[in-house]
C-alpha positions in Angstrom: 137.0 85.8 107.4 136.0 82.4 106.2 135.7 81.9 102.5 132.2 80.9 101.4 131.5 78.4 98.7 130.8 80.1 95.4 128.5 78.5 92.7 129.2 78.0 89.0 128.1 80.6 86.5 124.9 80.2 84.5 125.1 78.7 81.0 122.5 78.1 78.3 120.8 74.8 79.0 121.1 75.1 82.7 118.0 74.2 84.8 116.8 76.9 87.2 114.3 76.3 90.0 111.5 78.8 90.9 110.4 78.7 94.6 107.9 80.6 96.7 109.5 80.9 100.1 107.5 83.7 101.6 104.3 85.0 100.0 102.6 82.6 97.7 101.0 85.3 95.6 102.8 84.2 92.4 100.4 81.3 92.2 97.2 83.4 92.7 95.1 84.0 89.6 95.7 87.8 89.4 99.4 87.4 89.4 100.3 84.1 87.8 100.9 85.9 84.5 104.1 87.2 86.1 105.4 83.7 86.4 104.8 83.0 82.8 106.4 86.2 81.7 109.5 85.5 83.7 109.6 81.9 82.4 109.5 83.1 78.8 112.4 85.5 79.3 114.6 83.0 81.1 114.0 80.4 78.3 114.1 82.6 75.2 116.6 85.2 76.2 119.0 83.1 78.2 118.4 79.5 77.1 117.6 78.4 80.7 115.3 75.5 81.5 112.7 76.6 84.1 111.4 74.2 86.8 108.7 75.5 89.1 109.1 73.5 92.4 106.1 71.4 93.4 104.5 73.9 95.7 105.7 77.2 94.1 102.4 77.9 92.4 99.9 76.6 94.9 98.9 80.2 96.0 98.9 82.4 99.0 96.5 80.5 101.3 98.1 77.1 100.9 101.7 78.4 101.3 100.8 80.5 104.3 99.4 77.4 106.0 102.2 75.2 105.0 105.7 76.7 105.6 107.0 73.1 105.6 106.0 72.9 101.9 107.9 76.0 101.1 111.0 74.7 102.9 110.6 71.3 101.1 110.8 73.1 97.7 114.0 74.8 98.8 115.5 71.5 100.0 114.5 69.7 96.9 115.9 72.4 94.6 119.3 72.3 96.4 119.5 68.6 96.5 118.8 68.1 92.8 122.1 68.0 90.9 120.3 69.1 87.7 119.4 72.5 89.1 122.0 75.3 88.8 120.1 78.2 90.3 117.2 78.9 92.6 115.2 82.1 92.1 112.6 83.3 94.7 109.2 84.4 93.6 108.8 87.5 95.7 109.2 88.7 99.3 106.5 88.7 102.0 106.8 88.7 105.8 107.1 85.2 107.3 110.1 83.4 105.7 111.4 82.8 109.2 108.7 80.1 109.6 110.8 77.9 107.3 113.6 77.7 109.8 112.6 74.4 111.6 112.4 72.6 108.3 115.8 73.6 106.8 118.7 71.1 106.5 121.8 73.2 106.4 123.9 70.2 105.3 121.8 70.0 102.1 122.4 73.6 101.4 126.1 73.6 102.2 126.9 70.5 100.3 125.2 71.7 97.1 126.4 75.3 96.3 124.3 76.9 93.6 123.0 80.4 92.7 120.4 81.6 95.1 118.8 85.0 94.5 116.0 87.2 95.9 115.5 90.2 98.2 113.2 91.8 100.8 111.9 89.0 103.2 114.3 86.7 101.3 116.9 88.3 103.6 116.1 85.5 106.0 117.0 82.9 103.3 120.3 84.8 102.7 121.2 84.4 106.3 120.4 80.7 105.9 122.9 80.5 103.0 125.5 82.4 105.1 125.1 79.9 107.9 125.5 77.0 105.4 128.7 78.6 104.1 127.4 79.7 100.7 127.6 82.9 98.7 124.2 84.2 97.7 122.9 87.1 95.7 120.7 89.9 96.9 118.2 91.1 94.3 116.5 89.6 91.2 113.2 88.2 92.4 111.0 86.5 89.8 108.0 88.8 90.1 109.8 92.0 90.7 112.7 91.8 88.2 112.6 88.8 85.9 108.9 89.6 85.2 109.3 93.4 84.9 106.7 94.8 82.5 107.8 95.6 79.0 111.4 94.5 79.6 114.0 94.1 82.3 115.5 97.5 82.7 119.0 98.0 81.5 120.6 98.6 84.9 119.2 95.4 86.5 119.8 93.3 83.4 123.4 94.4 83.1 124.0 93.8 86.9 122.5 90.3 86.6 124.4 89.3 83.5 127.7 90.6 84.8 127.3 88.8 88.2 125.8 85.5 87.1 126.6 84.9 83.4 129.8 86.7 82.5 132.0 87.1 85.6 135.1 89.2 85.5 138.0 89.5 87.9 136.7 92.8 89.3 133.6 94.8 88.7 132.8 98.4 89.4 129.3 98.8 90.9 128.1 102.0 89.4 125.0 103.9 90.4 122.0 103.9 88.1 121.5 107.1 86.0 117.7 106.8 86.6 115.4 105.9 89.5 111.9 105.9 90.8 110.2 105.1 94.1 107.5 102.8 95.5 104.5 105.1 94.7 105.7 105.2 91.1 105.5 101.5 90.6 103.1 100.0 88.0 100.5 97.9 89.7 100.8 94.2 89.0 97.9 93.4 86.7 97.8 91.7 83.4 96.1 94.8 81.9 99.3 96.8 82.7 101.7 94.5 81.1 102.6 97.0 78.4 103.2 99.9 80.9 106.8 100.8 81.8 107.9 102.0 85.2 108.3 105.8 85.1 111.9 107.1 85.7 113.6 110.2 86.9 117.3 111.3 87.2 119.1 109.6 90.0 121.5 111.6 92.2 124.0 108.8 92.6 126.2 107.8 95.5 126.8 109.9 98.6 129.3 109.4 101.4 127.6 110.2 104.8 130.9 109.8 106.8 134.3 108.2 106.6 137.4 108.6 104.4 139.8 106.3 102.5 139.3 102.7 101.4 137.8 99.8 103.3 137.2 96.2 102.2 135.1 93.3 103.4 132.7 90.5 102.6 129.2 91.9 102.1 126.3 90.7 104.3 123.0 92.1 105.3 119.7 92.8 103.6 116.4 94.4 104.5 116.7 95.8 108.0 112.9 95.6 108.4 113.2 91.8 108.9 116.5 91.6 110.9 114.6 91.5 114.2 112.9 88.2 113.2 116.2 86.3 113.4 117.9 88.0 116.4 118.5 85.3 118.9 118.2 82.5 116.4 121.0 80.3 114.9 120.8 82.4 111.7 122.1 85.7 113.2 125.9 86.0 113.1 127.8 86.5 116.3 129.8 89.8 116.7 132.9 87.8 115.9 131.3 86.7 112.6 130.6 90.3 111.7 134.3 91.2 112.0 135.6 93.0 109.0 132.4 92.8 107.0 130.6 95.5 104.9 127.0 95.7 106.2 124.3 96.2 103.5 121.1 97.8 104.8 118.0 98.6 102.8 114.4 99.4 103.7 111.2 98.1 102.3 107.9 99.3 101.0 106.6 99.3 104.5 108.0 102.8 104.8 109.8 102.7 108.1 109.4 105.8 110.3 112.6 107.6 111.2 112.0 106.5 114.8 111.9 102.9 114.0 115.0 103.1 111.8 116.7 104.8 114.7 115.7 102.0 117.1 116.8 99.3 114.6 120.2 100.9 114.2 120.6 101.3 117.9 120.1 97.6 118.3 123.0 96.9 115.9 125.1 99.3 117.9 124.1 97.6 121.2 125.1 94.2 119.8 128.6 95.6 119.1 128.3 95.3 115.3 129.4 98.8 114.6 132.6 98.2 116.5 133.8 95.4 114.2 132.5 96.0 110.7 134.5 97.8 108.0 131.6 100.0 106.7 128.0 100.3 105.8 126.3 100.2 102.4 122.8 101.8 102.4 120.2 101.1 99.8 118.2 104.0 98.2 115.0 104.4 100.3 111.8 103.2 98.7 110.2 106.6 99.4 111.7 109.8 98.1 110.7 111.9 101.1 112.9 109.6 103.4 116.1 110.3 101.6 117.2 113.2 103.7 115.6 112.2 106.9 117.2 108.8 106.9 120.6 110.3 106.3 120.2 112.3 109.5 119.4 109.0 111.4 122.5 107.2 110.2 124.7 110.1 111.2 123.0 110.4 114.5 123.1 106.8 115.6 126.3 105.6 113.9 128.4 108.8 114.0 127.3 110.4 117.3 125.5 107.8 119.6 127.8 104.9 118.7 130.8 107.2 118.6 131.8 106.0 115.1 132.1 109.1 113.0 134.9 107.6 110.9 133.0 104.4 110.1 132.4 104.7 106.3 128.7 104.9 105.1 128.0 104.8 101.4 124.4 106.0 100.8 121.8 105.8 97.9 123.0 102.5 96.5 120.7 100.7 94.1 119.9 97.8 96.4 116.4 96.8 97.6 113.1 98.4 97.1 113.7 101.6 95.1 113.8 101.2 91.3 116.0 100.0 89.7 118.1 97.5 91.7 121.4 95.8 91.1 122.6 92.4 92.3 124.9 92.1 95.3 126.9 89.0 96.3 126.8 88.2 100.0 130.0 86.6 101.0 131.9 88.3 98.2 134.7 90.8 98.8 133.9 94.4 98.0 135.9 97.7 98.3 134.4 101.0 99.3 136.4 104.1 98.4 135.0 107.0 100.3 137.2 109.6 98.6 136.1 108.6 95.1 132.6 107.5 96.1 133.0 104.1 94.4 132.0 100.5 95.2 133.9 97.7 93.6 133.5 93.9 93.6 137.0 92.5 94.0 136.4 88.9 92.7 134.3 87.1 90.2 130.7 86.8 91.3 130.6 83.1 90.3 133.0 80.4 89.3 
């Protein structure tokens, strides 16, 4: 597997860019307080210098109509040598519209921290194509601007990945969790309300045994279909030996649709070449058991891969809380111990 370029760690005084690459809601009047909350935390708690890119706060209507403006912000942020990290505002559903306006040489020649999740999955595949490590999780509105405070699990994951790298790092499950219906609605009047939490059941091995290793790649399976057939989607050869991360969004996929999406990955031949699958905790509690059945059915039975390791209920994606996962970094999944370990420093 090719080694991807890894960015430098974050330090006090570093400039970080804020971009809106999908939904422009951060700039809308009901939600702009989330930007200011995140900015205050970045500056006061971490000593970062926050730079909103020129179009980041222009609102939903403008950014929907001008995908080239969103892409321009991304290109400008990566081309600017003063900027050390790029944080995405929030997800959405049309990041793929940026594709015609992206210069992959600009991205590849300027490695820096890039983070976000959900529809930002599309941008992570852009980074992969450009040969860069990127970080799944940590959106501005969802995490940096969490009401009351950034929860301990997310904060620790972010700091250990981006600020204080170590040679290896165990990715532990959170002791608490909640689901999409439990979320506190984004409104300034709710700024002092914390997300409710319940005990988390931890990791589960759906199938497989022993240890496997591989570079991590994937994201929100809901949006994979938007890049099939484009230059962003890796060939089967490029999936060789990788650990595939899959999580599902607040759209609340039906079991049938998840089944069909997994069958497509099987039909491409991806299950024949990857080392294992890491599955994020579903955003809806009632889907925990039913999704498990789908993974065993499609991967274990239909694809004939009952030994392909699947680690389930990982804190990645749309269930609360989330960690931060480095795409292009080497991880080890130990099925017998039910552990996930990052085998290299997250940043330089």
